N, C-alpha and C positions, 0 to 999 in steps of 0.2 A: 314271256320274254321282258328283262328287265328295262325301264326307260334308261337311256343313256342320260347320264347328270349334265345338265347346262353347265356352261363356263361364267355364265351371271350370276348364276344360283351360287358359285363360290366366290366371287369377287367382292360380294358382299362383305362390310367392313366388319371384321370380330370385334369384340372387345378382348385386347389381350395386353394383359398388366405384365409389371414385373414382379418376380414371385420372392422381391425381396422384401416387398410389402403385403402379399397378397400369399395365399394359398390354396391349391386344388381341394374345394369341399362340394363341390358339385356333384349332387346324387343323378339317378339316373333320370330320372322324373324330369329335373331340372335341364339335362342334356337334353331330352327328346323335347321340353318347350322350348328351347333355344337352337333346335336343331328346326324346329316346325318354322322358327319366325326368321332364320334364314333362308329357308326353302320354301318360303309361301307361293310361289310361281311354280314349283316344281310339282310333278305328278309322281312322283317317288316315292312310295309305301315307305312311313318312320320307321317301321317293325324291320324292313327288311337291308334298310341301311343302319341299323342298330344293331341288328344280328351278324353284318357283315364287319362292320367295327369289332362288336365283341369279339367274334372269332379273329379278326387281322390281332386285335391285342391279345387274343390269348396265346395266337401263334409267334409273334414276335416275343412275347414274354417265355413260352418254350424254348424257344429258339436261343434267346440272350442268356438264359437262365445259366449254361456252362462257361459264356464269354464275358458277360456285361451283365453282373450282379448287379441289382441297383442300390446295395449297400458297398459295392466296394468302386463303383465307377465314381465316386468323387470321395476319396477318400482326405484329400486335403480342406474339403469344407467340411467335413464332419470333426476334421481334428482343430482345425482354427474357430469352427460355431458347433461345440459339441451339442448346445440345446435348438439347435435351427433344425426345421424340418426339410429333410433333401425333397427339389421339386419334383413332379411326375415326368415332367419333361426329359429327366436323366432316365427314365425307362426307356425309352427310343432314341437317345441322343447321348453322346460320350463326348465331354469337355476334355481340351487340350491340356497338358501336365502345366505349362504359362499361364494356363486359365483365360488365354486371350481368345478362344477360338472354340467353336461346336462342331461336333460331326453325326450327321443322322446315320443312325446304325441301320435306314432300311434302303435309303439310294448312294449313301455315300456324298451329303450335299454338307459342303463347310460355310460357316459363315461367322461374322466376327461374334466376340460377347462383349461388350463394353459395358464394364463396372460390375460385372457376372449378372448382367440382363438375362433374360431369358426370352424376352421378345420374339424376336427373329426368327431364331428357331422353333419357337412355340406355332408362329404363324404356319412357319414352313411343315411343321406335322398336320395343323388342322387343315389347311388348304390341299397339299399334294397326299398325304396318306388318311384323311378322313378320323383322325384322332381327336375326335370331337368330346373327347372325357376333359383334353386339357382347358375348354374354354372357362374362363373365367365370366363369372355372371356379371352383368353390369349393377352396379350399386342402387339401391333401393331410391327413387323422387325424392321420399321422405327426410334420408341423410345429407340430402344436399345443403350446403348452407343458405340460408335465405336473408345474409349481408348484404346489402346494396356496396358497391365496387367504392363509392363515396364514404361511407359509413368506416369501412374497411380499413382506407386510407386514413382515416383520422385517428382510428385504434392503434393500428400500425405506428403513425407519429407521436402519440402519448406512450407508447412502450421504449420506441427511441428516446426520447426526453428522459423518464424513467429510468433507464440505463446511466444513461448519462450522468443526469443529475445526482441518483444515488451509488452513481461508481458500482453498478451490478455487472456481473459475468453475463457476456452475450446470449448465454442461453437458459438463463434466469428465467424468463417470460413462458416458457415451455415445461418447465417441472410441472410434475404430477397436480403438484397442491394449487399452483397458480393457474393451469390450466382447469383445476374443478373449478375456480372459482370462475373463470372467464366463460365456460360453459353456462353455469348457473347465470351468470350477465346478461351475458350474448349468443345464446344458443348457434352452435354453427360457426363462430367464429375462431380460427386460429393464431394467435400470436405469431410475429414474425419469427425465424428460423435464423440460428446465429450467424449462418452464412450472409442473410439477409439483413443482420444488424451491422455486421462487419462493411458490406458493401455500401449501405446508407453512409455509415461512417466517414467510408471513403468519400462519397457525394458531398457532404455536408462540408470535411473538411476542403475541398475545392472552393467549395461555393463562400464558406467564409473568407479563407486565403485572399480568392477575389473582391470579396466586400473592402478586407481591411489594406488590399492594396491602392485600392479607390478613395480610401478614409484616407490614407496617409500620403495621397498625392496632393491634397487641400491645406497641408502644414508647412509652417515655413522650418520650424525649428522642434528639435524634439533630445529630452533627455534618455537616458537607458540606466537600466539596472541588471547587472549581470550576476548569474547566481549558478555555480559550478558545482557539484559534488558526485560522490559515490554511491549509492545504494549498497543494503547490507547481501547483495546479491553479485557486488562488484560490476554493477551497470553504472556506466558514469554517465552523465547529464549535464547540459547547458540550456539555461533559460535565460530567455532576455525578454525584459520586459520597457514596454516604452512609456513614457508619461509625458503628455504634452495639451494645448490649450488648443481650442478650434477659433474661427473667424469670431464666434460666439461668446468668448474667453468662459466655456464651459471645459471644463477639467478631465480629461481621460486618462484610465492607467490601463494598460492592455499588454499580455503576453502576446509578443509576437514573434517569436520564436522558442520551440522546444523539440528537443530531439537529443538523442543517445549520441554519446562521446566516444567514438572507438579508437580515437588515435592517442600516440601519448602526448602527457597534458604539459606540453613545454608552453611559451609564451608566443613563441613562434606558430604552432600548427594552431593555436586559439587564436590569435589575432586571422588568422588567416581565413578560419571558419567564419568568424565573425563579420570579417571584410563582406564575402560571398554572401552570407545571409542579408544582410544589411543592403546590398548594391541590386540583391534580386529582390530587394522589397523598395529599392529607389528612394534610399533614407540616408544612404551614407553620408551626401556631403549637407544633411539636415542636422548632424549629431553635432550638439554644443558641449556636450556633460556625461560622462559616464561615473556611475555609481558602483562600487562594488568593493570586497572585503580585503585584508591587506595579504593575501596570498601574494607570493612572490612571482608566480605564472602569472596569473593575473594583471599584478602589476605591470610586471615586464611585458605583456599583450597590450593592456591598455597605450603604452610608450610607442609601441610598434604601427599604433593607427596614426591617421592624421594628426599632423601636430596642433592644430585648431581645437581638438577634442580633448577637453581638460578630465581628468582622473580626480573623483572626490569621495573620500572615505566613507566607508559604511557606519554610522555614528552607533547603531547598535553593536555591531563588533566591536568595535572601540570601547565602550562602556563594559562589553563582555569581559577583554581583556584587561580593562580596569578593577573590575571585580576577584576574577579568578586572579591574575598575579600579584593583588595587594595582600587578600587574607586566606591565598595556601588553600585553597579549597581541594585541590586535587596534590596536594605536596607527597612525596615517596619519602620517608623516613626509616632508614635502617635500625637507627638507634635511638631510642628516647630515653631522657635522665627520668630517673622516678623519684623526682619535686615531693616531695611530702607535703608541703606550702600550696600542690595546686589539688584542688579538690575535685580536679576532672580528669586527672591522670588517674589509669588503670593499669596495671603492672603487669607489664609486658615483656618477654624475653628479650634480652640483648640485641641479638642479631637475628634477625627474621630476614627471609626469602617469600616473598610473596609472589601470590600470580599479577598482581598490579605492576610489579617489574618487569615483567616477561611483556606485557600489554604496551605498557609506555614505550617499551623499544620498537614497539612494531604497530602504530597506532590503526594502519590498513587492516594488520591482522584482526584487531580488534573490531573492527567496522564490521569485516566480512564474514566473522565466524561467531560474534556473538549474539548473533539474533536465536532466540528460543520458540520452537513452534509450539503451536496451543498446547500440544499434549503432553510436552514438556514439563516438566516440574521446576525448571527455573536453575539448575545448578549451572549454568553458563552466568545467568546473572549475578550471581557471587562472585564471581571473577571480576566481572564490570563493576562493580557498586564498591565493594568492600575488602575487593582483594589489596589495598594500600592498606590495611589494617595489620596483615599479615596471620601468621598460623593460629594465632591468639583467637580469630575474631570469625574466622572462617570454619573453626572447630567447632565454636558454637551453635553454628548452622549445621552442620554435616551430624553432630549429636540429636540435635532435635530432629533431622529430617532420618536417621536411621533409628531410632526409639519408636518409629510410628511408622509402620509400615504393613499394615492392614489395609486390603480392598476398600473396605469403606470410608476408610482417612484417605486415600490416595485421591477416592474421588471428590473427597471436600477440598484437598489440598485443586487440583483441577479447578472445582468450583470457585476457589477464593482466587483464583489467580486469573481468572475470568469475571471479576466481579466491576473493575473499572477497567475499559481497554486504553486509555491511557497510562495502565503501567507498562505497555507495550511500547516504551518509547521509540519513534523512527529513528534508532542508531544510524545515522551517518558519517562519511568521512568526507568531510569539506574542510575548508580552513578556519572552521570556529571550534574545531578542537585540535589545532595546530597551535602553534605559538603561546603553549602554555607551559607556565612556568611550574615544575613539580620541584623546585627547590628555593621558595620562597624562604628568607630569613626566618628564623623560628622565634620571636617575639613571644611574649608571654600570652598575647590573644593569639596570634596564630596558633600557635600548640594547643591554647584551648581549641579551637577552632577544629584542627583534626582530630582531635580527641571526640569531640562532642561529633562529629559527622558521620565518625566510625560507628559508634552506637547507633544514631538515627538511622543509617542505611541499616545495619543489622536488624534494629527495629521494623524497618519496610519490606526489609527480606522475609523475616519469619512472618510478620503479618499476611504474608503470600504463601509461603514455604511450610508453615507449620499449622496442623489443623487445629491442634489443640488451642494456639495462639489465637489464630484466626477465626474460630468461633467464639470465643469467648470476648474477640472485639466487636465482631460482627452484632453479640446478642447485647452488648454493652452502648454500641451506638445506635441502637433504638431506643434504649433505656433513657441514656443521656439526650436523643434526639439529636445526634451528629451525625453530619452527610456527609463525610469525610472518609478518606482512605488515604494510607500512604503509601507513595510511589516513589520510588529510588529517585534520585538524580542521574545526571549525566553528563560530562565532559562537555559537551558540545553545544550547552545551554544553560548559564549563570541561573536564570531565573528557577530551572527544576529545582535547584539547591532552596531557592527561598519557598517554591511552593510546598516542600517536605518540610520545612523549618514552619510552614503558617499552618499547615494540616495536623501537624505535631500539636502546635498550641491546640487549636481546635480539639485537639484528639487527648488532650492535658489529662481532664478527668477520667478516659477510662485507659490511659497509661499509669494511673496512679493507682487506680484498682488494681490492672495486672500485677502490678509490683506489689501492692497487698495483701491482693490475695492469691502471691503463685501456688504457695504450697499446698493450697487445696485443690489444684489442678492436677490432672493425671497423668502429674510429671514426677521423673525417676529425681534422684535426690541432688548426682552430678549435672540433671539439667536446670533444677531449682539453684543449683549455685553459678552454673555457668550465667543463669539469666540474671542473677542478684548483679554479676559483674558487669554489667549493660546498664543495670537500673539511673535510671535520671532523679537524681536528689535535688533540694533544692537550688542550690548555686547552682546549676545546670538548666533547671528553670530558668532561673532567672538572668543567665546568660543568653539563652537561646532568646529570651522576650529583648535583651538588649542588643544582640545579632539582628533582628525581624527588625525592631525600628527603624536601626540604620540601612537597611538594604530595601527598606520600604518607599523611600523615593526613587532610588535606583529602579525597581520595576515599576512604578508607574511612567518614567520618566521613559523605558524599554516601551511599555504598550503606547505611549505618546508617538514614539518613533517609528513603529512597526503598521501604521495606517496606512492603509492600499486605495483608500476612497477620497484621499485628501491628500494635496502635499505637504510632505513632512518635513523640510528642510529646515523652516522656520520653526518649526515646534521642537523640531531637533536640538537648534539653537538655543532656546527659549530654556529648554530640558536641562541640558549642559550647563549653561547658566546659573540653575536654580540650582542643579547640586553641586556645584562650585560653591555657591554660597552655603548650603547646607552643610558642607564638609569644615568650611571655613567660620562658623559659627561654633563656639565650643562651651556656649553659657550651660553647662549641664552639671550636674554633681554628680554622674554615674563616670567612674573612669573610663570602664570597658567601653563605653561609647567613645570619650574622647580618644582614645587610643586608635579604636576603627575607624573615626574619620580620618586623625592624620595619614594611617596606611591607605586609604582612600584615596585624599587629598594627592600624595606624593603620585601616586600612580595616576590621576587624574590630568596633572601637568603633562606627565610623560606620554599619553597617548593622545593628547588635544590641545595643548599649547605650547609646547618646545616644537611641534613641527610647523615651524613659522609658514610655509608656502602653503602646506593644506589648510591650515587655519584660516590665512586668507581667504580662499576657496570659499570654505566653507560659509566664511563671513558675508564675504559678497554677493553668494547665491541667497545665503539667507535674507539678505537686504529686502530684495524681491517678495518676501513673504510678509504680510503683514504682522503675523505673530511673532517674528525675531521682532518687531521694533519695541517687545513690552521689557527686550532686553537688552538693545543697543544704548551706549550714551551717546549722547550728541557728536561728538569727539568721531567715536567710530562710524555714524552716520554720514559724517561731512567727508570721511574719506571715503566710505563707499561710492559718495556721488562722485568725488571727485575721480575715482576709478571709472 
């Protein structure tokens, strides 16, 4: 007579894990050993139980073969996860169609299935129906982590900091390559999951926000900088940076708010949102001045805040407009005169309709659609940079593209585009790309600049788009030891044009060799002819040198104004004063330089000196920065002191 099983023998906790991470691979020997460990106080022969279990298993399988074939009980799981093994639990149970519950085929017991877990139904089958083959053996002790909790927390903290500092995706630390390194350096350590990273960042946000509020409580006055823009994915952002001195006269500059802005970009909505954020930080009554660009919505938003808060223009934005709107970097010209005395003018059809014409009519569309993915070969980039040149220059690019279509060359093109990450400029829609005059009066110098920049932009694009040209340039860069690449400029940052010219000057030996040896390259005759059309001659190089020398003080002035670790208003005032002095100094024998300085000086007065109210704010606030005293006269100092 068989001995009746004791209830205590089945109440021992079984090691039941989720099927999503473990599969049933227990052999009969493992089952017997597990049963023996669970029933060490029972006198029941193991062979009897095993036999009964096997018999029961056989009966159930036979009985359910006509109704619940295991290969058809969970078709939805197999369809969603074709490579996943089906759990043996479903030999004895059936999952509901909605996947939220499971029904035992032996007794009709119904239980919930949370996130496709089989733990509950597995425990039921083992305890009530002796399905010991469903027991998942406990992991071996040697596989357990030997890392202490304190050391684990330290490693987790380092992982969080690495993700923050290096701007890495949240799941980077658990990628196979890094896991191999972690396992070698610290066996048993598992980096944080992406959900852990997300939760920890939320925790850090609250910690730093609380610390920021406490720090801001101890200050008396604060100045703000507004930055408002729309990303290439049409997501708008508002960033507020605070600038203040503490009681020890230590300077601080911190981002106090950064978030997306999903409302209409009206001055009222912006001012309301800004006021709410400042009041939540407890500093609205402490704000004395706000610096922002010249966008109408931001100007309107500042005017709707407290009357004691003064708005100060962004000097770098003003300097940007001075250069762009005086030299016509982005002029649109549908008809160019074929002037034989102009050595830089290339014969262009009388009337052209360019992609740039369309882009200029809708700057928002440019910023939202012009971004080119890594695997694209840059067709959209052509429209951004050289579309204003008309079909003449665009055809040059297209012909080089269509004539070189082999797989090897395509791979080379992708490689060429990834040489320098700076080529993928962060094209954003902000007020820096608005207020740009695309119809600057075409003086001789402006016309020279327009035609020269068209050629430079074509060369920059070809250096990335054409594998033959890019390979030639890379090879000769090593030969001449020039570590520069040609990156196309953009409308939102004038200094991108200066960087293009600066790189072109450094690469002059390479470019000269390219033009001289173009007939030895594997190019068609029509391609050689078109490359000849954008060839830079001696007059072009001389003018590039003149333009570069004129723009260089503006470039360094922009660098001075863009500091984030020191107060910049005094340096900005000093830089503007020195740039004005540079433009008024006409002691030079180069007529091009004289004319360029005159054009820049006119716009410098327009954007800085003609706005009396803003210039007075600028001067009076700069007075408190010792750097500004380098350019303030005694009369101006007395006026500021009286104020």
